[in-house]
MIDOSE-1310 file (N, C-alpha, C; in nm, 2 decimals, decimal comma, always signed):
residues 193
xxxx	+0,07/-0,14/-0,03/-0,01/+0,00/-0,01/+0,08/+0,11/+0,03; +0,05/+0,20/-0,09/+0,15/+0,33/-0,11/+0,06/+0,43/+0,01; +0,13/+0,46/+0,14/+0,09/+0,58/+0,18/+0,08/+0,75/+0,18; +0,00/+0,77/+0,16/+0,02/+0,97/+0,14/-0,10/+0,99/+0,26
xxxx	-0,14/+0,94/+0,33/-0,25/+1,01/+0,41/-0,22/+0,92/+0,58; -0,19/+0,98/+0,68/-0,21/+0,92/+0,78/-0,15/+1,05/+0,89; -0,29/+1,03/+0,98/-0,32/+1,09/+1,12/-0,30/+1,02/+1,26; -0,26/+1,11/+1,33/-0,26/+1,04/+1,50/-0,42/+1,10/+1,49
xxxx	-0,51/+1,03/+1,55/-0,70/+1,06/+1,55/-0,70/+1,07/+1,68; -0,73/+1,01/+1,80/-0,69/+1,00/+1,92/-0,63/+0,89/+2,01; -0,62/+0,96/+2,09/-0,51/+0,91/+2,25/-0,65/+0,86/+2,33; -0,64/+0,70/+2,36/-0,79/+0,69/+2,41/-0,75/+0,61/+2,52
xxxx	-0,84/+0,61/+2,64/-0,81/+0,53/+2,70/-0,93/+0,46/+2,76; -1,08/+0,49/+2,71/-1,20/+0,45/+2,74/-1,29/+0,41/+2,59; -1,36/+0,26/+2,61/-1,41/+0,28/+2,47/-1,51/+0,38/+2,39; -1,57/+0,49/+2,49/-1,64/+0,54/+2,45/-1,50/+0,66/+2,34
xxxx	-1,41/+0,66/+2,39/-1,32/+0,70/+2,30/-1,30/+0,70/+2,16; -1,30/+0,59/+2,15/-1,25/+0,50/+2,03/-1,31/+0,57/+1,94; -1,28/+0,54/+1,80/-1,30/+0,62/+1,68/-1,44/+0,54/+1,63; -1,52/+0,58/+1,54/-1,64/+0,52/+1,54/-1,71/+0,49/+1,36
xxxx	-1,54/+0,48/+1,31/-1,61/+0,47/+1,15/-1,63/+0,34/+1,14; -1,61/+0,29/+1,20/-1,58/+0,08/+1,16/-1,50/+0,06/+1,06; -1,37/+0,13/+1,06/-1,25/+0,10/+0,98/-1,18/-0,04/+1,05; -1,15/-0,12/+0,96/-1,04/-0,22/+1,04/-0,94/-0,14/+1,10
xxxx	-0,93/-0,21/+1,22/-0,77/-0,19/+1,29/-0,67/-0,29/+1,32; -0,54/-0,25/+1,33/-0,46/-0,34/+1,38/-0,39/-0,31/+1,53; -0,37/-0,39/+1,59/-0,33/-0,32/+1,72/-0,20/-0,37/+1,71; -0,06/-0,29/+1,77/+0,02/-0,34/+1,79/+0,08/-0,35/+1,92
xxxx	+0,12/-0,44/+1,97/+0,11/-0,48/+2,12/+0,29/-0,55/+2,13; +0,33/-0,54/+2,23/+0,51/-0,58/+2,26/+0,58/-0,47/+2,37; +0,69/-0,52/+2,38/+0,75/-0,47/+2,50/+0,79/-0,31/+2,49; +0,78/-0,25/+2,58/+0,84/-0,09/+2,59/+0,94/-0,11/+2,50
xxxx	+0,98/-0,02/+2,41/+1,14/-0,01/+2,35/+1,17/-0,10/+2,24; +1,06/-0,20/+2,17/+1,06/-0,29/+2,09/+1,05/-0,26/+1,96; +1,00/-0,12/+1,95/+1,01/-0,08/+1,83/+0,91/-0,05/+1,74; +0,75/-0,04/+1,83/+0,67/-0,04/+1,78/+0,64/+0,09/+1,67
xxxx	+0,67/+0,20/+1,76/+0,67/+0,35/+1,64/+0,72/+0,34/+1,56; +0,89/+0,27/+1,57/+0,96/+0,31/+1,42/+0,91/+0,20/+1,40; +0,83/+0,07/+1,36/+0,72/+0,02/+1,26/+0,62/+0,06/+1,21; +0,58/+0,16/+1,32/+0,42/+0,23/+1,20/+0,52/+0,31/+1,13
xxxx	+0,59/+0,46/+1,17/+0,64/+0,46/+1,11/+0,69/+0,47/+0,95; +0,77/+0,36/+0,94/+0,84/+0,29/+0,85/+0,73/+0,22/+0,78; +0,60/+0,16/+0,80/+0,50/+0,14/+0,74/+0,44/+0,24/+0,64; +0,43/+0,33/+0,71/+0,36/+0,49/+0,63/+0,45/+0,59/+0,61
xxxx	+0,61/+0,57/+0,59/+0,64/+0,65/+0,53/+0,70/+0,77/+0,57; +0,70/+0,79/+0,70/+0,71/+0,87/+0,80/+0,83/+0,88/+0,87; +0,88/+1,03/+0,94/+0,98/+1,00/+1,00/+0,95/+0,98/+1,19; +0,86/+1,06/+1,20/+0,82/+1,09/+1,37/+0,62/+1,11/+1,36
xxxx	+0,60/+1,06/+1,30/+0,44/+1,06/+1,30/+0,41/+1,01/+1,43; +0,43/+0,85/+1,43/+0,45/+0,76/+1,58/+0,53/+0,84/+1,65; +0,52/+0,88/+1,79/+0,68/+0,95/+1,87/+0,76/+0,80/+1,91; +0,90/+0,80/+1,86/+0,99/+0,71/+1,93/+1,05/+0,77/+2,03
xxxx	+1,09/+0,72/+2,15/+1,14/+0,74/+2,26/+1,26/+0,65/+2,33; +1,35/+0,72/+2,36/+1,44/+0,61/+2,46/+1,41/+0,59/+2,56; +1,34/+0,66/+2,61/+1,27/+0,65/+2,74/+1,13/+0,51/+2,74; +1,14/+0,42/+2,78/+1,05/+0,30/+2,75/+0,93/+0,36/+2,85
xxxx	+0,80/+0,30/+2,83/+0,72/+0,33/+2,93/+0,62/+0,47/+2,84; +0,64/+0,49/+2,72/+0,60/+0,68/+2,68/+0,44/+0,65/+2,67; +0,44/+0,54/+2,60/+0,31/+0,56/+2,53/+0,23/+0,51/+2,63; +0,10/+0,58/+2,70/+0,03/+0,52/+2,82/-0,11/+0,50/+2,77
xxxx	-0,20/+0,56/+2,65/-0,27/+0,53/+2,59/-0,32/+0,46/+2,48; -0,42/+0,42/+2,43/-0,48/+0,35/+2,27/-0,45/+0,47/+2,21; -0,34/+0,47/+2,11/-0,31/+0,54/+1,99/-0,37/+0,52/+1,88; -0,47/+0,60/+1,86/-0,55/+0,52/+1,71/-0,47/+0,63/+1,57
xxxx	-0,40/+0,53/+1,47/-0,34/+0,63/+1,39/-0,43/+0,57/+1,21; -0,51/+0,69/+1,21/-0,57/+0,68/+1,08/-0,49/+0,66/+0,96; -0,47/+0,56/+0,85/-0,42/+0,56/+0,75/-0,49/+0,55/+0,57; -0,50/+0,64/+0,51/-0,54/+0,66/+0,43/-0,67/+0,61/+0,42
xxxx	-0,76/+0,67/+0,55/-0,88/+0,68/+0,54/-0,93/+0,45/+0,56; -0,85/+0,42/+0,51/-0,91/+0,30/+0,53/-0,91/+0,17/+0,62; -0,78/+0,21/+0,72/-0,80/+0,13/+0,85/-0,71/+0,19/+0,95; -0,68/+0,14/+1,11/-0,60/+0,22/+1,17/-0,49/+0,10/+1,24
xxxx	-0,38/+0,15/+1,26/-0,30/+0,11/+1,34/-0,34/+0,18/+1,50; -0,33/+0,06/+1,56/-0,39/+0,12/+1,71/-0,23/+0,08/+1,84; -0,17/+0,17/+1,87/-0,04/+0,16/+1,94/-0,07/+0,14/+2,09; -0,08/+0,02/+2,13/-0,10/-0,01/+2,27/+0,02/+0,00/+2,38
xxxx	-0,02/+0,08/+2,49/+0,13/+0,07/+2,59/+0,20/-0,10/+2,60; +0,35/-0,03/+2,59/+0,40/-0,13/+2,60/+0,42/-0,18/+2,73; +0,47/-0,32/+2,70/+0,44/-0,43/+2,87/+0,61/-0,45/+2,91; +0,62/-0,49/+3,06/+0,71/-0,56/+3,11/+0,83/-0,45/+3,13
xxxx	+0,77/-0,31/+3,11/+0,82/-0,16/+3,19/+0,83/-0,18/+3,38; +0,97/-0,20/+3,44/+0,99/-0,18/+3,56/+0,94/-0,02/+3,62; +0,93/+0,07/+3,56/+0,98/+0,22/+3,62/+0,84/+0,23/+3,64; +0,72/+0,15/+3,63/+0,61/+0,21/+3,63/+0,52/+0,16/+3,70
xxxx	+0,48/+0,26/+3,81/+0,39/+0,19/+3,92/+0,29/+0,07/+3,89; +0,27/-0,01/+4,00/+0,20/-0,10/+3,98/+0,06/-0,14/+3,99; +0,04/+0,01/+4,01/-0,11/+0,04/+3,99/-0,10/+0,10/+3,86; -0,02/+0,18/+3,79/-0,02/+0,22/+3,68/-0,06/+0,09/+3,57
xxxx	+0,02/+0,02/+3,60/+0,02/-0,12/+3,52/-0,11/-0,19/+3,51; -0,15/-0,21/+3,63/-0,30/-0,27/+3,61/-0,37/-0,19/+3,55; -0,36/-0,04/+3,55/-0,47/+0,04/+3,47/-0,46/+0,03/+3,32; -0,36/+0,02/+3,27/-0,27/-0,02/+3,14/-0,36/-0,17/+3,07
xxxx	-0,32/-0,25/+3,22/-0,34/-0,38/+3,19/-0,54/-0,40/+3,13; -0,58/-0,36/+3,22/-0,73/-0,34/+3,19/-0,81/-0,27/+3,08; -0,72/-0,19/+3,06/-0,76/-0,08/+2,92/-0,71/-0,15/+2,83; -0,61/-0,22/+2,81/-0,57/-0,32/+2,67/-0,65/-0,41/+2,67
xxxx	-0,67/-0,49/+2,80/-0,77/-0,60/+2,75/-0,90/-0,59/+2,72; -0,99/-0,46/+2,78/-1,10/-0,47/+2,73/-1,14/-0,41/+2,56; -1,00/-0,34/+2,52/-0,97/-0,33/+2,39/-0,98/-0,48/+2,30; -0,91/-0,52/+2,33/-0,87/-0,64/+2,32/-0,99/-0,75/+2,32
xxxx	-1,04/-0,75/+2,41/-1,17/-0,85/+2,41/-1,30/-0,78/+2,38; -1,35/-0,67/+2,33/-1,45/-0,58/+2,32/-1,46/-0,52/+2,17; -1,35/-0,50/+2,10/-1,35/-0,43/+2,00/-1,39/-0,50/+1,87; -1,50/-0,48/+1,83/-1,53/-0,62/+1,69/-1,46/-0,54/+1,57
xxxx	-1,41/-0,40/+1,56/-1,31/-0,38/+1,45/-1,19/-0,44/+1,45; -1,16/-0,48/+1,57/-1,04/-0,53/+1,57/-0,98/-0,62/+1,46; -0,93/-0,65/+1,32/-0,88/-0,73/+1,25/-0,78/-0,83/+1,33; -0,68/-0,82/+1,36/-0,56/-0,88/+1,41/-0,45/-0,80/+1,52
xxxx	-0,38/-0,88/+1,61/-0,30/-0,82/+1,70/-0,12/-0,82/+1,64; -0,09/-0,74/+1,60/+0,08/-0,76/+1,56/+0,19/-0,76/+1,69; +0,21/-0,88/+1,69/+0,28/-0,86/+1,81/+0,45/-0,86/+1,81; +0,49/-0,73/+1,83/+0,65/-0,70/+1,79/+0,70/-0,77/+1,87
xxxx	+0,82/-0,83/+1,82/+0,93/-0,90/+1,91/+1,08/-0,83/+1,87; +1,14/-0,87/+1,91/+1,27/-0,84/+1,90/+1,37/-0,95/+1,86; +1,38/-0,93/+1,71/+1,46/-1,08/+1,65/+1,60/-1,11/+1,71; +1,68/-1,00/+1,75/+1,81/-1,04/+1,82/+1,79/-1,12/+1,96
xxxx	+1,68/-1,15/+2,04/+1,67/-1,15/+2,17/+1,53/-1,28/+2,13; +1,57/-1,41/+2,22/+1,46/-1,46/+2,23/+1,30/-1,41/+2,31; +1,20/-1,40/+2,26/+1,07/-1,37/+2,33/+1,07/-1,36/+2,47; +1,03/-1,28/+2,54/+1,03/-1,27/+2,70/+0,93/-1,36/+2,74
xxxx	+0,93/-1,34/+2,90/+0,78/-1,43/+2,92/+0,65/-1,32/+2,93; +0,69/-1,21/+2,90/+0,57/-1,11/+2,89/+0,52/-1,13/+2,75; +0,62/-1,13/+2,67/+0,57/-1,17/+2,52/+0,53/-1,32/+2,50; +0,54/-1,43/+2,56/+0,48/-1,58/+2,55/+0,36/-1,54/+2,65
xxxx	+0,35/-1,48/+2,74/+0,20/-1,43/+2,81/+0,11/-1,38/+2,72; +0,16/-1,27/+2,65/+0,07/-1,19/+2,57/+0,03/-1,29/+2,46; +0,13/-1,37/+2,39/+0,09/-1,43/+2,29/-0,01/-1,52/+2,32; -0,01/-1,58/+2,42/-0,10/-1,70/+2,51/-0,22/-1,63/+2,53
xxxx	-0,21/-1,52/+2,58/-0,35/-1,41/+2,61/-0,47/-1,43/+2,46; -0,36/-1,35/+2,38/-0,47/-1,34/+2,25/-0,50/-1,52/+2,17; -0,42/-1,60/+2,18/-0,44/-1,67/+2,18/-0,55/-1,76/+2,24; -0,58/-1,73/+2,37/-0,71/-1,78/+2,45/-0,83/-1,70/+2,44
xxxx	-0,84/-1,59/+2,37/-0,95/-1,54/+2,34/-0,94/-1,51/+2,20; -0,88/-1,58/+2,14/-0,92/-1,65/+1,97/-0,90/-1,50/+1,87; -0,77/-1,48/+1,91/-0,77/-1,32/+1,82/-0,66/-1,36/+1,72; -0,66/-1,30/+1,62/-0,59/-1,35/+1,50/-0,46/-1,25/+1,52
xxxx	-0,34/-1,35/+1,50/-0,22/-1,26/+1,58/-0,09/-1,29/+1,46; -0,02/-1,21/+1,45/+0,07/-1,21/+1,36/+0,21/-1,13/+1,43; +0,27/-1,25/+1,45/+0,47/-1,19/+1,49/+0,52/-1,11/+1,41; +0,57/-0,99/+1,45/+0,66/-0,91/+1,38/+0,83/-0,91/+1,46
xxxx	+0,88/-0,98/+1,39/+1,06/-0,94/+1,41/+1,09/-0,87/+1,43; +1,11/-0,74/+1,49/+1,15/-0,61/+1,46/+1,34/-0,61/+1,48; +1,42/-0,52/+1,41/+1,55/-0,48/+1,44/+1,66/-0,57/+1,36; +1,56/-0,65/+1,25/+1,64/-0,75/+1,17/+1,77/-0,69/+1,10
xxxx	+1,80/-0,56/+1,07/+1,97/-0,49/+1,03/+2,00/-0,52/+1,14; +2,01/-0,54/+1,26/+2,11/-0,53/+1,36/+2,15/-0,66/+1,38; +2,12/-0,78/+1,31/+2,19/-0,90/+1,31/+2,23/-0,94/+1,15; +2,32/-1,04/+1,12/+2,36/-1,04/+0,98/+2,21/-1,14/+0,95
xxxx	+2,21/-1,08/+0,84/+2,08/-1,19/+0,75/+2,14/-1,32/+0,77; +2,23/-1,40/+0,75/+2,25/-1,56/+0,76/+2,22/-1,60/+0,86; +2,17/-1,51/+1,02/+2,14/-1,54/+1,10/+1,98/-1,57/+1,11; +1,91/-1,47/+1,06/+1,79/-1,42/+1,11/+1,70/-1,58/+1,10
xxxx	+1,72/-1,67/+1,02/+1,63/-1,81/+1,01/+1,63/-1,86/+1,13; +1,81/-1,86/+1,21/+1,80/-1,94/+1,32/+1,71/-1,84/+1,44; +1,75/-1,72/+1,46/+1,67/-1,63/+1,57/+1,52/-1,64/+1,51; +1,47/-1,64/+1,39/+1,32/-1,67/+1,35/+1,23/-1,80/+1,43
xxxx	+1,33/-1,90/+1,41/+1,33/-2,06/+1,49/+1,32/-2,04/+1,61; +1,40/-1,96/+1,66/+1,42/-1,95/+1,83/+1,28/-1,89/+1,88; +1,25/-1,74/+1,79/+1,15/-1,67/+1,88/+1,00/-1,80/+1,79; +0,97/-1,86/+1,73/+0,89/-1,95/+1,70/+0,86/-2,09/+1,81
xxxx	+0,97/-2,08/+1,85/+0,97/-2,20/+1,97/+0,92/-2,18/+2,05; +1,00/-2,02/+2,11/+0,98/-1,99/+2,23/+0,82/-1,96/+2,29; +0,76/-1,89/+2,15/+0,62/-1,84/+2,16/+0,54/-1,98/+2,12; +0,61/-2,12/+2,11/+0,49/-2,20/+2,10/+0,42/-2,16/+1,98
xxxx	+0,45/-2,11/+1,88/+0,41/-2,05/+1,73/+0,27/-2,13/+1,70; +0,16/-2,14/+1,65/+0,05/-2,21/+1,63/+0,08/-2,21/+1,45; +0,04/-2,32/+1,40/+0,07/-2,33/+1,28/+0,02/-2,24/+1,16; -0,06/-2,15/+1,19/-0,14/-2,09/+1,13/-0,12/-1,96/+1,13
xxxx	-0,04/-1,96/+1,25/+0,03/-1,78/+1,29/+0,17/-1,75/+1,20; +0,21/-1,66/+1,15/+0,32/-1,63/+1,08/+0,40/-1,56/+1,19; +0,51/-1,55/+1,14/+0,62/-1,44/+1,17/+0,73/-1,38/+1,08; +0,69/-1,26/+1,07/+0,77/-1,18/+0,98/+0,91/-1,09/+1,04
xxxx	+1,01/-1,13/+0,95/+1,12/-1,08/+0,97/+1,10/-0,89/+0,93; +1,14/-0,80/+1,01/+1,12/-0,65/+0,95/+1,26/-0,59/+1,02; +1,24/-0,46/+0,97/+1,34/-0,41/+0,99/+1,27/-0,20/+0,92; +1,31/-0,16/+1,04/+1,27/-0,03/+1,02/+1,38/+0,08/+0,98
xxxx	+1,47/-0,02/+0,99/+1,61/+0,07/+0,90/+1,61/+0,06/+0,75; +1,59/-0,09/+0,71/+1,59/-0,10/+0,58/+1,45/-0,12/+0,51; +1,36/-0,19/+0,59/+1,21/-0,16/+0,52/+1,23/-0,34/+0,49; +1,32/-0,40/+0,51/+1,27/-0,52/+0,53/+1,13/-0,60/+0,58
xxxx	+1,05/-0,67/+0,51/+0,92/-0,72/+0,56/+0,83/-0,60/+0,52; +0,83/-0,51/+0,53/+0,72/-0,39/+0,51/+0,64/-0,44/+0,37; +0,67/-0,48/+0,22/+0,58/-0,48/+0,16/+0,50/-0,64/+0,18; +0,60/-0,71/+0,23/+0,49/-0,87/+0,30/+0,39/-0,83/+0,39
xxxx	+0,38/-0,75/+0,47/+0,33/-0,66/+0,62/+0,19/-0,62/+0,52; +0,25/-0,54/+0,44/+0,10/-0,48/+0,37/+0,02/-0,57/+0,31; +0,07/-0,68/+0,26/+0,00/-0,79/+0,15/-0,11/-0,84/+0,25; -0,04/-0,89/+0,37/-0,11/-0,96/+0,47/-0,20/-0,87/+0,52
xxxx	-0,18/-0,74/+0,57/-0,31/-0,67/+0,62/-0,39/-0,66/+0,53; -0,36/-0,62/+0,41/-0,46/-0,58/+0,30/-0,57/-0,73/+0,26; -0,48/-0,82/+0,31/-0,58/-0,94/+0,27/-0,70/-0,98/+0,40; -0,64/-0,92/+0,53/-0,74/-0,96/+0,66/-0,83/-0,82/+0,67
x	-0,83/-0,73/+0,53/-0,93/-0,61/+0,59/-1,08/-0,62/+0,51
């Protein structure tokens, strides 16, 4: 998809704030600092529509990015970040769970993991949660440019085994630096809309 038009429509914390146009939505879940904002920016050819930060835990709302008037990327707060109070983490958890379990526009969740490292316990918990609620899931392994191409498949297999990925779920190798995986991502997302 060629993207000319993308905007942050709303940062929501409650269902009544969610957009009401019934466009397909793709949520991005992943640890803090795993590259969700960079993923969004690469997918829409923008430098900084989605704010990237060196300080993890910056996203504290559901950020709805409307793309080409035809779909939304929904950036959800990153998990596994220690410097946030337990109470705040619980509030985020409830907000994310409400969105995932009640939003009929949600087409799929893109679980963002770091290709360089095996998925964390939190990544596994998130994947298991998505499967428990029978949500369509696509795993996106970012930061591929940080390791030699010859090692991608080995790292990919480690991620697949660690998550115990179901056969009908896929794992795409992605790089926000080089654009690796971008066309493949758009092809998959378009087929799900």
